[in-house]
C-alpha positions, 0 to 999 in steps of 0.5 A: 461222542464229543469228547472222542469226536465220533462222527456217527452212532455206533450200532453196539454199545458195547464198546463205547461203554468200554471206550467210557470206562478208559477215558474215565480211568485215563481222567483220574490218573490226570486228575490224580497226578494234579492233586498230589503230584504223583500218579497211582502205582498199582494194584501191587501198591495198592494192597501192600498199603491197604492190607485191611481191604481185602477180604 
């Protein structure tokens, strides 16, 4: 609630769970860029670079 400046407690927590996932995803990308100097390129790049991880 502090991070997103939400003033009132939400009635349904599904919406807040979705916001939490979005915030975490966004922060992971920021951390990735700061540590490696480049952003993730998406699933296509991941699959190409990690074929052994596909089942």
